[in-house]
C-alpha positions as CSV (number, residue, x, y, z in Angstrom):
1,M,-5.8,-20.1,-17.2
2,N,-5.6,-17.3,-14.8
3,M,-4.5,-18.2,-11.4
4,W,-6.8,-15.8,-9.7
5,V,-9.8,-18.0,-10.8
6,F,-8.7,-20.7,-8.4
7,L,-8.6,-18.4,-5.4
8,S,-11.6,-17.6,-3.4
9,V,-12.7,-13.9,-3.0
10,R,-11.8,-14.0,0.7
11,L,-8.4,-15.4,-0.1
12,R,-7.7,-12.8,-2.7
13,R,-8.7,-10.0,-0.4
14,W,-6.4,-11.4,2.3
15,L,-3.5,-11.6,-0.1
16,L,-4.0,-8.0,-1.1
17,M,-4.3,-6.7,2.5
18,A,-1.4,-8.9,3.9
19,I,1.2,-8.7,1.1
20,A,0.4,-6.1,-1.7
21,L,-0.7,-3.2,0.6
22,P,2.3,-3.2,3.0
23,L,4.7,-3.7,0.1
24,A,3.2,-0.8,-1.7
25,R,3.3,1.3,1.5
26,F,6.9,0.4,1.9
27,L,7.8,1.3,-1.6
28,V,6.1,4.7,-1.6
29,H,7.6,5.5,1.7
30,R,11.0,4.8,0.3
31,L,10.5,6.7,-2.7
32,A,9.2,9.7,-0.7
33,I,12.4,9.7,1.4
34,T,14.7,9.4,-1.5
35,A,12.8,12.2,-3.4
36,D,13.1,14.3,-0.3
37,R,16.8,14.3,-0.7
38,R,16.6,15.4,-4.3
39,D,13.4,17.2,-5.5
40,A,10.9,19.0,-3.4
41,R,8.0,19.0,-5.9
42,S,8.0,15.2,-6.4
43,A,8.8,14.7,-2.6
44,R,5.6,16.6,-1.6
45,L,3.5,14.5,-4.0
46,L,5.0,11.2,-2.7
47,H,4.6,12.2,0.8
48,R,0.7,12.7,0.0
49,A,0.6,9.3,-1.6
50,D,2.4,7.9,1.3
51,S,0.0,9.2,3.8
52,A,-3.0,8.0,1.7
53,V,-1.6,4.5,1.4
54,T,-0.9,4.5,5.3
55,A,-4.6,5.6,5.9
56,V,-6.0,2.9,3.7
57,S,-3.7,0.4,5.5
58,R,-4.8,1.5,8.9
59,R,-8.4,1.2,7.8
60,T,-8.1,-2.3,6.4
61,T,-6.2,-3.5,9.6
62,R,-9.0,-2.0,11.8
63,R,-11.8,-3.8,9.7
64,A,-9.8,-7.1,9.8
65,R,-9.6,-7.1,13.7
66,H,-13.3,-6.5,14.0
């Protein structure tokens, strides 16, 4: 059986916001910094992705506080 079946919707959402989103933000940020040193084209794309993930992260933390 799938382990997600046993978790409630609220707990799954919390896991995504608390663990997966910050981890994705960290990884994209590190990739953007590394690409900055090597290749300008992919660095520009990764910086856009970094700012998008950061914006989503900020939005979800604001919603969680209210």
